[in-house]
C-alpha positions as CSV (number, residue, x, y, z in Angstrom):
1,M,-9.7,-8.6,-39.4
2,S,-12.5,-7.7,-37.1
3,Y,-12.3,-5.4,-34.1
4,F,-13.0,-8.5,-31.9
5,D,-10.3,-10.6,-33.5
6,R,-7.9,-7.8,-33.3
7,M,-8.3,-7.5,-29.6
8,H,-7.6,-11.1,-29.0
9,Q,-4.1,-10.6,-30.3
10,T,-3.3,-7.4,-28.4
11,Q,-1.1,-6.4,-25.4
12,F,-1.1,-3.1,-23.5
13,R,1.3,-1.3,-21.2
14,I,1.0,1.9,-19.0
15,T,1.8,5.0,-21.0
16,P,5.0,7.1,-20.3
17,E,2.7,9.9,-19.0
18,G,0.8,7.4,-16.9
19,L,4.0,6.1,-15.3
20,K,5.1,9.6,-14.4
21,A,1.7,10.3,-12.8
22,I,1.9,7.0,-10.9
23,N,5.4,7.6,-9.8
24,K,4.6,11.1,-8.6
25,K,1.9,9.7,-6.4
26,L,4.2,7.0,-5.1
27,R,6.9,9.6,-4.2
28,I,4.4,11.8,-2.3
29,R,3.0,8.8,-0.4
30,S,6.6,7.6,0.4
31,V,7.4,11.0,1.9
32,I,4.2,11.2,3.9
33,V,4.6,7.6,5.4
34,S,8.3,8.1,5.9
35,S,7.7,11.4,7.7
36,M,5.1,9.7,9.9
37,A,7.7,7.0,10.8
38,V,10.3,9.6,11.6
39,V,8.0,11.6,13.8
40,G,7.0,8.4,15.6
41,G,10.6,7.6,16.2
42,I,11.3,11.0,17.5
43,L,8.4,10.7,19.9
44,L,9.6,7.4,21.0
45,V,13.1,8.7,21.7
46,E,11.8,11.8,23.6
47,F,8.9,10.3,25.7
48,G,8.9,6.4,25.1
49,G,11.9,5.1,27.0
50,N,13.9,5.3,30.0
51,V,17.0,6.7,28.2
52,P,19.1,8.9,30.6
53,K,19.2,12.5,29.3
54,N,22.8,12.9,30.3
55,Q,24.0,10.2,27.8
56,G,23.3,12.5,24.9
57,L,23.2,11.1,21.4
58,V,24.9,7.9,22.5
59,G,21.9,6.8,24.5
60,F,19.6,7.8,21.7
61,A,21.6,6.0,18.9
62,P,19.6,2.8,18.9
63,Y,16.3,4.7,18.5
64,F,17.7,6.9,15.7
65,L,18.9,3.8,14.0
66,V,15.4,2.3,14.1
67,V,14.0,5.5,12.7
68,L,16.5,5.6,9.8
69,V,16.0,2.0,8.9
70,L,12.2,2.3,9.0
71,G,12.1,5.6,6.9
72,F,14.6,4.2,4.3
73,T,12.8,0.9,4.1
74,L,9.4,2.6,3.5
75,Y,11.0,4.6,0.7
76,R,12.5,1.5,-0.9
77,T,9.0,-0.1,-0.7
78,W,7.4,2.6,-2.9
79,S,10.5,2.6,-5.2
80,K,10.1,-1.1,-5.8
81,Q,6.4,-0.6,-6.5
82,A,7.2,2.2,-9.1
83,K,9.5,-0.4,-10.9
84,L,6.7,-2.9,-10.9
85,F,4.2,-0.5,-12.6
86,S,6.8,0.1,-15.4
87,L,6.7,-3.7,-16.0
88,Y,3.0,-3.9,-16.2
89,L,1.7,-5.8,-19.2
90,L,-1.9,-6.7,-20.1
91,R,-2.4,-9.4,-22.8
92,V,-5.6,-10.6,-24.5
93,E,-4.9,-13.9,-26.3
94,D,-6.7,-17.2,-26.8
95,D,-9.9,-15.9,-25.1
96,Q,-7.9,-15.1,-21.9
97,L,-7.0,-11.9,-20.1
98,I,-3.4,-12.1,-18.8
99,R,-1.7,-9.8,-16.5
100,E,2.2,-9.7,-16.1
101,M,3.9,-7.4,-13.5
102,G,7.6,-8.0,-12.9
103,D,8.4,-10.7,-10.3
104,M,4.6,-10.9,-9.2
105,P,2.8,-14.1,-10.1
106,V,1.3,-14.0,-13.6
107,R,-2.6,-13.8,-13.3
108,S,-4.8,-15.1,-16.1
109,M,-8.5,-15.4,-16.4
110,R,-10.7,-16.8,-19.2
111,L,-13.1,-14.3,-20.6
112,D,-16.0,-16.8,-20.0
113,D,-15.0,-16.9,-16.2
114,I,-15.4,-13.1,-15.7
115,T,-18.3,-12.5,-13.3
116,N,-18.2,-8.7,-13.0
117,I,-16.0,-5.7,-13.8
118,V,-15.9,-2.8,-11.3
119,K,-14.8,0.7,-12.6
120,R,-13.4,2.9,-9.7
121,K,-13.8,6.6,-9.5
122,N,-10.1,7.1,-10.5
123,G,-10.8,5.0,-13.7
124,D,-9.2,1.8,-12.7
125,L,-10.8,-1.4,-13.5
126,I,-11.0,-4.5,-11.3
127,V,-11.9,-7.7,-13.3
128,N,-13.3,-10.3,-10.9
129,G,-13.5,-14.0,-11.6
130,V,-15.4,-17.0,-10.2
131,S,-13.5,-17.1,-6.8
132,A,-12.7,-14.0,-4.5
133,A,-9.0,-14.5,-5.3
134,D,-9.5,-14.2,-9.0
135,K,-8.9,-10.4,-9.6
136,I,-7.0,-8.5,-12.3
137,W,-6.3,-4.9,-11.9
138,I,-6.2,-2.7,-14.9
139,P,-4.9,0.9,-14.3
140,A,-6.6,3.9,-15.8
141,Q,-3.2,4.9,-17.2
142,L,-3.1,2.0,-19.6
143,E,-2.5,2.8,-23.2
144,R,-5.6,2.7,-25.4
145,I,-7.7,2.2,-22.2
146,N,-10.9,3.2,-24.1
147,E,-10.5,0.2,-26.3
148,V,-9.9,-2.1,-23.4
149,E,-13.1,-0.8,-21.6
150,E,-15.1,-1.2,-24.8
151,F,-13.9,-4.8,-25.4
152,L,-14.5,-5.7,-21.7
153,Q,-18.0,-4.2,-21.7
154,R,-18.8,-6.5,-24.6
155,T,-17.9,-9.3,-22.5
156,V,-19.5,-8.3,-19.1
157,P,-21.4,-5.0,-18.3
158,F,-19.5,-2.9,-15.7
159,A,-20.8,-2.9,-12.2
160,P,-20.9,0.3,-9.9
161,S,-18.0,0.6,-7.5
162,S,-18.9,-0.1,-3.9
163,R,-16.0,2.1,-2.7
164,T,-16.7,5.6,-1.6
165,F,-13.2,6.8,-2.5
166,D,-10.0,5.5,-3.9
167,L,-6.7,5.7,-2.2
168,G,-5.4,9.0,-3.4
169,I,-3.0,11.5,-1.8
170,M,-5.5,13.2,0.5
171,P,-6.7,10.0,2.3
172,V,-3.1,8.9,2.8
173,L,-2.2,12.4,4.2
174,L,-5.2,12.5,6.5
175,A,-4.5,8.9,7.8
176,S,-0.9,9.9,8.4
177,V,-1.7,13.0,10.3
178,G,-4.2,11.0,12.3
179,M,-1.6,8.4,13.1
180,I,0.9,11.0,14.2
181,A,-1.7,12.6,16.5
182,V,-2.5,9.2,18.1
183,M,1.2,8.3,18.4
184,G,2.0,11.7,20.0
185,T,-0.8,11.3,22.5
186,F,0.4,7.8,23.3
187,F,4.0,8.7,24.0
188,V,3.3,12.1,25.7
189,S,0.3,11.1,27.9
190,T,0.7,9.8,31.5
191,N,-3.0,9.0,31.8
192,K,-3.3,5.2,31.9
193,A,-6.7,5.2,30.3
194,V,-5.5,7.4,27.4
195,V,-2.4,5.3,27.0
196,S,-4.4,2.1,26.9
197,L,-6.8,3.5,24.3
198,T,-4.2,5.1,22.0
199,G,-1.8,2.1,22.5
200,L,-4.4,-0.5,21.6
201,L,-5.4,1.7,18.6
202,L,-1.9,1.9,17.3
203,L,-1.2,-1.8,17.7
204,S,-4.5,-2.7,16.0
205,V,-3.8,-0.4,13.0
206,L,-0.1,-1.5,12.7
207,G,-1.0,-5.2,13.1
208,Y,-3.7,-5.0,10.5
209,S,-1.4,-3.0,8.1
210,F,1.2,-5.8,8.5
211,Y,-1.4,-8.6,7.9
212,S,-3.2,-6.9,5.0
213,A,0.2,-6.1,3.2
214,W,1.2,-9.7,3.7
215,K,-2.1,-11.0,2.2
216,N,-2.3,-8.4,-0.6
217,E,-2.0,-10.2,-3.9
218,F,-1.2,-6.9,-5.7
219,L,2.2,-6.6,-3.9
220,S,5.3,-8.5,-5.0
221,K,7.2,-10.8,-2.7
222,N,10.2,-8.3,-2.4
223,V,7.8,-5.6,-1.3
224,K,6.1,-7.9,1.3
225,R,9.4,-8.7,2.9
226,L,10.1,-5.0,3.4
227,K,7.0,-5.0,5.7
228,W,8.9,-6.8,8.4
229,V,10.5,-3.6,9.2
230,M,7.3,-2.7,10.9
231,L,8.0,-5.2,13.7
232,P,10.6,-3.0,15.6
233,L,8.1,-0.2,15.8
234,I,5.3,-2.6,17.0
235,F,7.7,-4.0,19.6
236,S,8.7,-0.4,20.7
237,I,5.1,0.5,21.2
238,L,4.6,-2.8,23.3
239,Y,7.6,-1.9,25.4
240,T,6.4,1.7,26.0
241,F,3.0,0.3,26.7
242,Y,4.4,-1.9,29.4
243,L,6.5,0.9,31.0
244,K,3.6,3.3,31.2
245,L,1.0,0.9,32.6
246,F,2.9,-1.4,34.9
247,L,6.0,0.5,36.0
């Protein structure tokens, strides 16, 4: 049996070492993002509302509840993503590339319909089809990834990545620190111009994050449902925005 025929009857999973590396990144990201949520909630409790200080923890209880729910839900989101990675399966059969990943919709693409393949700097492959929605993600941690790359290059030459960086730990950390700084400025400042600028920036970022997560085809339905927990934070910012500008 030739190499080409053998590849047409093959399936690949993420290696155990690859799963450990992916899960480590997911845990770090969950800690970073959950910490940002907790800091944002603390700022909201301290500066964002009209809670009388003499009520003690009783007056702050609803705000603490929002913080706890938000942090836990974010952690659960990354946990569910980690489970999906463990169920990742790439199959090559009957001249088709097929990707299965837990409860996510099965994605398939005929080899003849592949228009280009992008290799990111972290080694991941993005196989693009005829339409913009036709995409199959192949992680760098896949077993025998060299064989997969060689096979795909025989089908379509790789295109250079248009991304300047991939979403690793450092970009997530910097973005989280930036968001915390903006959030802190929003809740602490009494200057209406600063409040307007930082408030609109927060609402824009959170709104876009909610929308992009909902439209992201690489997220399962269960993970997408967890994104609704962002709405209490958005409404809290809207409420504080109103208090600082109009009262």
